C-alpha positions as MATLAB code, in Angstrom:
seq = 'XXXXXXXXXXXXXXXXXXXXXXXXXXXXXXXXXXXXXXXXXXXXXXXXXXXXXXXXXXXXXXXXXXXXXXXXXXXXXXXXXXXXXXXXXXXXXXXXXXXXXXXXXXXXXXXXXXXXXXXXXXXXXXXXXXXXXXXXXXX';
ca = [
      77.786    2.111  -42.264;
      74.804    4.899  -40.421;
      71.759    2.600  -40.063;
      68.601    4.597  -39.127;
      65.706    3.993  -37.127;
      63.028    4.605  -40.107;
      60.270    4.398  -36.874;
      57.983    7.175  -37.669;
      59.921    8.745  -40.979;
      58.155   10.246  -43.549;
      58.473    8.164  -47.062;
      59.706   11.136  -49.670;
      62.019   13.219  -46.542;
      63.285   10.222  -45.927;
      64.491    8.362  -48.699;
      65.309   11.761  -50.451;
      68.147   11.982  -47.900;
      69.372    9.040  -47.166;
      69.578    8.859  -51.330;
      71.913   12.850  -51.167;
      74.162   10.375  -48.809;
      74.370    7.369  -50.486;
      75.589    9.267  -53.334;
      78.901   11.427  -51.611;
      79.649    8.088  -50.465;
      78.138    7.290  -47.972;
      76.743    3.477  -46.445;
      73.228    2.954  -44.805;
      71.510    0.399  -43.736;
      67.230    1.513  -42.549;
      65.937   -0.562  -40.063;
      62.316   -0.778  -39.414;
      61.081    0.145  -43.123;
      57.185   -1.360  -42.190;
      57.036    1.785  -39.718;
      58.222    4.567  -41.961;
      55.674    7.078  -42.967;
      53.035    7.774  -45.992;
      51.158   11.192  -45.476;
      48.033   11.626  -47.354;
      44.277    9.574  -47.130;
      44.470    6.372  -46.140;
      42.129    5.461  -49.338;
      44.262    7.713  -51.983;
      47.329    6.286  -50.994;
      46.375    2.672  -51.181;
      44.400    3.019  -54.484;
      47.359    5.181  -56.053;
      48.992    2.045  -54.990;
      47.432   -0.459  -55.931;
      46.869    0.883  -59.691;
      51.240    0.880  -59.364;
      50.348   -2.622  -59.184;
      47.662   -3.837  -61.454;
      49.792   -1.148  -64.879;
      52.186   -4.609  -66.235;
      51.243   -8.650  -66.207;
      53.234  -10.860  -64.151;
      55.241  -11.994  -67.609;
      57.459   -8.513  -69.204;
      55.853   -5.941  -66.374;
      56.852   -3.555  -65.197;
      57.750   -5.469  -61.402;
      55.846   -3.263  -58.180;
      56.806   -4.412  -54.942;
      54.944   -4.919  -52.386;
      56.900   -5.623  -49.400;
      57.563   -2.937  -46.896;
      62.096   -2.843  -47.238;
      61.652   -2.489  -50.872;
      58.905   -0.010  -51.182;
      61.150    1.611  -49.610;
      64.392    1.164  -51.645;
      62.029    1.582  -55.105;
      61.603    5.254  -53.178;
      65.866    5.767  -53.122;
      65.868    4.767  -56.530;
      63.832    6.761  -57.791;
      66.261    9.451  -56.844;
      69.248    7.950  -58.049;
      70.956    8.451  -60.983;
      70.460    4.238  -61.368;
      70.685    3.611  -65.386;
      74.129    4.353  -64.495;
      77.963    3.103  -63.151;
      77.206    6.484  -59.975;
      74.059    5.430  -58.943;
      74.296    1.563  -59.399;
      76.702    1.852  -56.453;
      75.110    4.353  -54.520;
      72.414    1.295  -54.548;
      74.516   -0.860  -53.850;
      75.582    1.186  -50.755;
      72.131    0.473  -49.121;
      70.714   -2.121  -47.620;
      66.817   -2.495  -45.981;
      65.614   -3.670  -43.537;
      62.092   -5.513  -41.716;
      62.243   -5.114  -37.988;
      65.649   -4.761  -36.220;
      68.385   -7.973  -37.092;
      70.911   -9.508  -35.085;
      74.069   -7.792  -36.076;
      72.235   -4.832  -36.079;
      70.383   -4.631  -32.267;
      73.389   -3.437  -30.496;
      74.860   -0.511  -32.543;
      74.643    2.681  -32.208;
      71.477    3.898  -34.548;
      70.066    7.829  -35.852;
      67.036   10.063  -36.704;
      66.542   12.285  -39.177;
      65.683   15.327  -38.195;
      63.765   17.472  -41.042;
      62.031   14.079  -42.249;
      59.712   12.994  -38.257;
      56.476   13.084  -38.948;
      55.869   15.336  -36.218;
      55.981   17.612  -39.489;
      52.781   16.230  -40.840;
      50.658   19.252  -40.531;
      47.130   16.770  -40.382;
      47.108   13.130  -38.886;
      46.868   11.495  -42.485;
      48.719    9.305  -42.629;
      49.557    5.650  -42.929;
      52.375    3.188  -42.441;
      53.995    2.094  -44.779;
      54.123   -2.434  -43.328;
      50.457   -1.841  -42.715;
      49.775   -0.498  -46.827;
      52.130   -3.705  -47.783;
      49.430   -6.108  -46.045;
      46.341   -3.866  -48.192;
      47.793   -4.572  -50.792;
      48.808   -8.090  -50.417;
      52.005   -8.502  -49.615;
      53.845  -10.664  -46.948;
      56.992   -9.712  -44.693;
];
């Protein structure tokens, strides 16, 4: 089992790396989901996610998550063939946490160098926790 500390990692790069590893059969726990970075303008990012949430009805959907751990898991799901058995099995091997749970506190955590926010050329970004509170998430 691999534990990834998501503090300061770019959302899309992290999700694509995790999706590949899940499909290869690896079990992954991601901690500090609220500290993941989304690149781009804050206003544009909030407007995009607000539009995704407002599309469906509360009764019929589509239902889009508001919590940071669920948004990250949904992003990974978009990169996996989740309607097939292979994708369902891959998604069952993924766990995403807000903060660091007590049972994982003493374990060794890894970072993904190619997903680091140091790769960003501009300072336009926002954290997933901030986005979640702006769109109405409670965590």
